C-alpha positions as CSV (number, residue, x, y, z in Angstrom):
1,X,112.8,114.6,102.3
2,X,111.0,115.8,105.3
3,X,107.6,116.7,105.3
4,X,106.7,119.6,108.0
5,X,103.0,118.2,109.6
6,X,101.8,120.2,112.1
7,X,98.4,120.0,114.6
8,X,95.7,122.6,115.0
9,X,95.9,121.7,118.3
10,X,99.2,122.4,119.1
11,X,98.6,125.7,117.3
12,X,99.1,129.3,119.4
13,X,97.7,132.5,118.1
14,X,100.1,133.1,114.8
15,X,98.4,130.2,113.0
16,X,99.8,131.6,109.5
17,X,103.5,132.2,111.2
18,X,103.2,129.1,112.9
19,X,102.0,126.8,109.5
20,X,104.8,128.5,107.5
21,X,106.6,126.1,105.6
22,X,104.4,123.1,106.7
23,X,102.9,120.4,104.4
24,X,100.0,119.5,106.6
25,X,97.4,120.7,109.0
26,X,96.1,117.5,111.4
27,X,93.1,118.2,113.3
28,X,89.6,116.4,114.7
29,X,86.3,117.0,113.4
30,X,85.9,118.6,116.5
31,X,88.9,121.4,115.7
32,X,87.0,122.3,112.5
33,X,84.5,124.9,114.4
34,X,87.2,126.9,115.5
35,X,89.3,126.2,112.4
36,X,88.2,129.2,110.2
37,X,91.4,131.1,110.0
38,X,93.8,128.3,109.8
39,X,91.5,126.9,106.7
40,X,91.4,129.9,105.0
41,X,95.7,130.3,105.3
42,X,96.2,126.5,104.3
43,X,94.3,127.5,101.1
44,X,95.8,130.6,100.2
45,X,99.7,128.8,101.4
46,X,99.0,125.2,99.8
47,X,99.1,123.5,103.2
48,X,96.8,120.1,102.5
49,X,94.4,119.1,105.6
50,X,93.5,116.1,106.9
51,X,90.5,115.5,109.3
52,X,90.0,112.6,111.7
53,X,86.0,112.3,111.5
54,X,85.9,109.5,113.1
55,X,83.0,109.1,116.1
56,X,81.4,112.5,115.4
57,X,78.5,112.9,112.8
58,X,79.7,114.5,109.5
59,X,77.6,117.4,108.3
60,X,78.7,118.9,105.0
61,X,79.5,122.2,104.7
62,X,82.1,124.6,103.0
63,X,84.4,123.0,105.3
64,X,85.3,120.1,103.0
65,X,86.2,122.0,100.0
66,X,89.4,122.5,102.3
67,X,89.9,119.1,103.2
68,X,92.4,116.6,101.2
69,X,92.4,113.9,103.3
70,X,89.7,112.7,106.0
71,X,89.8,109.8,108.2
72,X,86.0,107.9,109.1
73,X,84.7,105.0,110.7
74,X,85.0,101.9,108.8
75,X,80.7,101.9,108.8
76,X,81.0,104.7,106.1
77,X,81.6,103.9,102.6
78,X,84.8,106.0,102.3
79,X,84.5,105.4,98.4
80,X,81.3,106.7,97.9
81,X,81.6,109.5,100.4
82,X,84.8,110.6,98.5
83,X,82.7,111.2,95.6
84,X,80.1,112.9,97.5
85,X,81.5,115.2,99.4
86,X,84.5,116.2,96.4
87,X,87.2,115.2,99.7
88,X,90.6,113.7,97.5
89,X,90.9,111.4,99.9
90,X,88.7,109.3,101.9
91,X,89.8,106.6,104.6
92,X,87.8,103.9,106.5
93,X,90.5,103.4,109.4
94,X,88.6,102.7,112.9
95,X,92.3,102.1,114.6
96,X,94.8,103.6,112.4
97,X,96.2,107.3,113.4
98,X,95.3,110.1,110.6
99,X,99.1,110.4,110.0
100,X,99.1,107.6,108.5
101,X,98.4,108.6,105.7
102,X,99.6,112.0,104.9
103,X,101.1,111.9,101.6
């Protein structure tokens, strides 16, 4: 089975059309500020969201409700953060790539 994985940084202006049929939308923490539309369409269309949040301070917000997978620095207790944030899967890994943890 081929899973369609998209990267927010590669999307153009027609978000919903480009995201059609995707299983995952992956982004960096710096993308979150401009990803409101993509997060909304992902929720409506059943697309899972993954965020690489290494190297940035984590500021809690509504965006966390849309995230299914988050990659954080190994300095963070991933299990504890997952419980507090409600994010399905939080992985502490300073080396791996976000795509390595998609399901």
